[in-house]
Every structure is written in C-alpha cells, then in structure tokens.
DOKOL-556642 format. One record per residue (C-alpha): residue number from 1; residue in one letter; chain; x, z, y. Coordinates in steps of 0.2 Angstrom, whole numbers. Each point is the difference from the previous one (the first is absolute). Layout:
// residues N
     i   aa   ch      xx      zz      yy
   NUM    a    A       X       Z       Y
...
END
This chain:
// residues 273
     i   aa   ch      xx      zz      yy
     1    m    A    1184     716    -704
     2    d    A      -8     -13      -8
     3    p    A     -15     -10       6
     4    v    A     -18       9      -6
     5    r    A     -14     -13      -6
     6    i    A     -15       3      11
     7    k    A     -18     -10      -2
     8    a    A      -3     -10      17
     9    h    A     -13      -8       9
    10    y    A       3     -17      11
    11    y    A      -9     -13       6
    12    q    A       0     -17      -4
    13    q    A       2     -11      16
    14    f    A      -1     -14      -8
    15    d    A      -7     -17      -7
    16    a    A     -12      -5      14
    17    d    A     -11     -14     -11
    18    y    A      -6     -12      12
    19    a    A     -15      -4     -13
    20    r    A      -8      15       6
    21    e    A     -12       0      14
    22    v    A      12      15       6
    23    p    A      17      -4      -5
    24    a    A       5      19      -1
    25    e    A     -10       5     -15
    26    g    A      14      -8     -10
    27    y    A      12      12       2
    28    g    A       5      13     -12
    29    g    A      -7      12       9
    30    w    A       3      18      -5
    31    q    A      12       5     -16
    32    s    A      11      10      -7
    33    a    A      17       2      -9
    34    e    A      13      11      -6
    35    i    A      16       1      14
    36    e    A      15      11       2
    37    l    A       2      12      11
    38    a    A      17       6       6
    39    p    A       0      18      -1
    40    a    A      17       2      12
    41    h    A      -7     -12      14
    42    t    A     -19       5       0
    43    a    A      -9      13      11
    44    l    A     -17       7       3
    45    v    A      -5       0      19
    46    v    A     -14      12       6
    47    m    A      -6      -7      17
    48    h    A     -13       6      12
    49    a    A      -5      15     -12
    50    w    A      -8      10      15
    51    e    A     -13      15       0
    52    a    A     -14      -3       5
    53    g    A     -10      15       2
    54    t    A     -18       1      -4
    55    q    A     -15      -9       5
    56    a    A      -6      14      11
    57    q    A      16       6       8
    58    w    A       2     -22       6
    59    p    A     -18      -9      -3
    60    g    A       6     -13      14
    61    w    A      17      -4     -12
    62    w    A     -10       0     -15
    63    r    A     -12     -13      10
    64    c    A      13     -13       3
    65    v    A      10       1     -14
    66    e    A     -11       0     -16
    67    y    A      13       0     -14
    68    i    A       5      20       5
    69    p    A     -11       6     -16
    70    r    A       8     -15     -12
    71    a    A      18       7       6
    72    k    A      -6      17      -2
    73    q    A      -5      -4     -20
    74    i    A      17     -10      -3
    75    l    A       9      15       9
    76    a    A      -8      12     -13
    77    e    A       0      -9     -13
    78    v    A      14     -14      -2
    79    f    A      14       8       7
    80    p    A       4      14      -5
    81    p    A       3      -9     -19
    82    l    A       9     -13       8
    83    l    A      11       9      12
    84    a    A       3      14     -15
    85    a    A       5     -16     -12
    86    v    A      11     -10      13
    87    r    A       7      19       4
    88    a    A       7       2     -17
    89    s    A       8     -17       0
    90    p    A      16      -7       7
    91    l    A     -10     -12      13
    92    p    A      -1       7      20
    93    v    A     -14       5       8
    94    f    A       0      -8      17
    95    h    A     -15       7      15
    96    v    A      -4     -12      14
    97    v    A      -8      11      15
    98    g    A      -6      -4      17
    99    g    A     -15       4      13
   100    k    A      11      15       7
   101    d    A      13      12      -4
   102    y    A      -5      10     -14
   103    y    A      16      -5     -10
   104    s    A      18       1      10
   105    h    A       5      19      -4
   106    l    A       0      -7     -20
   107    p    A      17      -3      -6
   108    g    A      -5     -17      -8
   109    y    A      -6      -5      16
   110    q    A      19       6       8
   111    k    A       9     -11     -12
   112    a    A     -13     -14       1
   113    a    A       4       2      18
   114    a    A      18       0       0
   115    l    A       3     -15     -13
   116    a    A     -11     -12      11
   117    g    A       8       5      18
   118    a    A      -9      -3      15
   119    a    A     -18      -3      -2
   120    p    A      -6     -19       5
   121    d    A      -3      -5      16
   122    y    A     -17     -11       2
   123    p    A      -1      -3      19
   124    q    A     -18       1       4
   125    a    A      -9     -13      11
   126    a    A      -6       2      16
   127    r    A     -16       7       5
   128    d    A     -12      -5      11
   129    p    A     -19       6       4
   130    v    A      -7     -15      -9
   131    r    A       9       6     -16
   132    e    A      -5      19       4
   133    r    A     -18      -6       0
   134    l    A       1     -10     -16
   135    e    A       7      15      -8
   136    k    A     -13      11       6
   137    f    A     -14     -14      -5
   138    r    A       7       2     -19
   139    d    A       2      17       3
   140    d    A     -18       2       2
   141    h    A      -7     -14     -12
   142    v    A      12      -4     -14
   143    f    A       8      16      -5
   144    v    A       0      17       2
   145    g    A     -18      -1      12
   146    p    A      -1      13      15
   147    g    A      -6      11     -11
   148    n    A      11       2     -13
   149    r    A      16       0      12
   150    a    A       2      18       2
   151    d    A      -2       5     -19
   152    v    A      12     -12      -4
   153    a    A      12       5      13
   154    a    A      -2      18      -4
   155    g    A       5      -5     -18
   156    f    A      16      -7       3
   157    k    A       5      13       9
   158    e    A      -1      10     -16
   159    l    A       7     -14     -11
   160    d    A      10       3     -15
   161    f    A       7      -2     -16
   162    a    A     -16       1     -11
   163    p    A       3      15     -14
   164    e    A       3     -11     -15
   165    a    A      11     -12      10
   166    r    A      11      12       7
   167    p    A      18      -3      -1
   168    v    A      10       8     -13
   169    g    A      17       6       3
   170    e    A      12     -13       8
   171    e    A     -12     -16      -4
   172    g    A       4     -11      11
   173    i    A     -13      -2      17
   174    a    A      -2     -18      13
   175    e    A      -8      -2      14
   176    n    A       5     -17       1
   177    g    A       8     -16     -11
   178    p    A      17       1       6
   179    q    A       0      19      -7
   180    l    A      -9      -5     -16
   181    a    A      13     -13      -2
   182    a    A      12      12       4
   183    l    A      -5      11     -16
   184    c    A      -2     -14     -10
   185    r    A      19      -6       3
   186    a    A       4      19      -2
   187    h    A      -9      -1     -16
   188    g    A       6     -17      -8
   189    i    A     -21      -4       3
   190    n    A      -7     -17      -1
   191    h    A     -18       2      -8
   192    l    A     -12      11      10
   193    v    A     -17       6      -8
   194    y    A     -11       4      13
   195    v    A     -17      16       0
   196    g    A      -8       6      15
   197    f    A     -14      -7      11
   198    a    A      -4     -11       4
   199    i    A       7     -16     -11
   200    n    A      -9     -15      15
   201    w    A       8      11      14
   202    c    A      13      12       1
   203    l    A       8      -5     -14
   204    l    A       2     -18       3
   205    m    A       0       0      17
   206    s    A       8      17       7
   207    p    A      17       5       4
   208    g    A       8       2     -18
   209    g    A     -13     -13      -9
   210    m    A       3     -12     -11
   211    v    A       1     -14      14
   212    d    A      13      10       8
   213    m    A       8       3     -14
   214    g    A      -2     -18      -8
   215    r    A      14      -3      15
   216    y    A      13      10     -10
   217    g    A      -3      -9     -16
   218    v    A      -8      14      -7
   219    m    A     -13      -4     -14
   220    c    A     -15       8       3
   221    s    A     -14       5     -11
   222    t    A     -17      14      -3
   223    i    A      -8      10     -12
   224    r    A     -19      -5       1
   225    e    A      -7      17      -3
   226    a    A      11       6      12
   227    v    A      -5      -8      16
   228    t    A     -14      -3       8
   229    a    A      -6     -11      15
   230    v    A      -8      -2      17
   231    e    A     -18      -7      -4
   232    n    A     -14      -8      14
   233    k    A     -18       0      -1
   234    e    A       1     -17     -12
   235    t    A      12       5     -14
   236    a    A       0      20      -2
   237    r    A     -13       1     -14
   238    e    A      10     -10     -10
   239    e    A      19       5       8
   240    r    A       2     -19       0
   241    e    A      16       2      15
   242    k    A       8       9     -12
   243    a    A      -1     -13     -14
   244    q    A       5     -13      16
   245    a    A      16      13       2
   246    l    A       5       2     -19
   247    w    A      -1     -22       0
   248    r    A      11       2      17
   249    v    A      13      10      -8
   250    a    A       2      -9     -17
   251    i    A      -1     -18       8
   252    n    A      14       5      16
   253    s    A       8      19      -5
   254    g    A       3       3     -19
   255    f    A     -11       6     -13
   256    v    A     -17      12      -2
   257    f    A       3      14     -14
   258    g    A     -14       8      -6
   259    v    A       3      21       1
   260    d    A      -2       2     -19
   261    d    A      13     -12      -3
   262    f    A      13       4      15
   263    t    A       0      19      -7
   264    k    A       3      -4     -17
   265    a    A      13     -10       5
   266    v    A      10      13      10
   267    k    A      -5      13     -14
   268    s    A      12     -10     -13
   269    l    A      14       1      11
   270    p    A      13      14      -2
   271    r    A      -4      15      11
   272    r    A       9       4      15
   273    g    A      13      12      -2
END
C-alpha cells in the first residue's frame, strides 16, 4: 500500500542564538510540513480512555482529577468520528488499558497476552516504616487527598472503557509494553499514533506509553484534539501542561497531527474489506 501524505506539526529545536539574551529564543519553534504516513505500518492507540462516572457519583475523584470534564468532551465530540474513520481504513486500532481488570475476558487482550507470553516481572524494593509514612504523607498532602480517597477507590473498582472508546471485535488490547510491542510485531507496525488521557502522564509514562514503546524502536505520535493533560493550579487556565507535553512528543517521539488532517488522510485510503 502506498504512503499517504499528511500535514504534521513538528518542533525545530535549533539553532540557539547566543547573540540573544535568551539563546533558545533563536530556535525555529513550531513548524508544519506535509510528510508521509505508511498505512501498512501505522496504528491508532487509544490509551486509558476510561468511564469516570459523574461528578455527583464520585465527587472526590473529580476534585483531584480536574481534566475529567475535558476528557468527557473529547470522548463525546472527537472520538466517534475519528474512530469511525480509522476503523473504516486499513489502520488497526489498539487499546492500552490499566487500573484494574476490566478487559481480560476480551479476545483482543487474550491475543495480545498470548503473543507476548509471561508478563514482565518488576521486583519491588523492600518497604520500611519510613517509606510507608512518606507515602501516607504524599497521599494526604500531594494527591489524592484524604477527603477524596474513598471516591477514587470506588471509581476504580468500577473502572471500564468509556462507551465511545470500547474495543470493537478483536481489536488488540495491551496492558503493558511487551504486549503492545507484540501486537506491533504481529501487524507490522512501527508508528503508533496515541489518543486518550493524559498526554503528559499516562500516554508518556505508563506501561504501554510512549517512553515504553520507544525502547522497542516504535515512533510515537499524537493527535492534538484527541488528548488532554494533567494540569495544575498555575497552568490549567491556558492548558500549558498540554502544550509542554505536545512539544515533548514532537521532540522526543514523533509528530503532532491535527484531527481533521489525520481523519482526511485515513479517509483517502482504501476502505477496509
């Protein structure tokens, strides 16, 4: 199958200008260009697109995870046309899961687990009373807060795919990097395009995220409108953490696509038989 042309955004991290007060201000910054995408070697990855209930149902969860409303809007408005376009194209759709087991009964997970074999073993450091107290302090003072703990735990007990992000048929489902890498090998994939939540947290650092997949030599890109970020008090108004994470993807992993450009590109491909 021939490559398809697509508009992509990248970041030009050169040249620092030492004649300036701040040399980095000489960088080219954000640019765009038409690049190639190989349909036979590209897949869309939906990661941690969870159903988070309602604010009335689990108010404590919503109090410490402020991006939930943005994620719900993306799920409702962006995911349906994007996933419909990809599913009608030759590109496979993979899902990266976690948090609790809401997926092991599905054929897409059973296939990935069989392809990857035994789950990776990460021997844990020995614990001691000081470490326990430090974790308790962080839980109380950093995240999630004592008043929110019960709601977060209750929400995770009922964790599931958001309706808009539920796997269809035998779409591959991975809970870690080895399983996602096994799916990539089985399908001949070397370029993953991530959507889901959150771009500066799970999509980068969690098992099956971009850092994980970079170790397998897989290029990892994203779609700007199909992600949001964990923001803080100082960044939330302007979503600066999302901007920083998109820059990180462009520098370290791959490209940033616009949803309209990506959808147009996949719609130009032969329809899936």
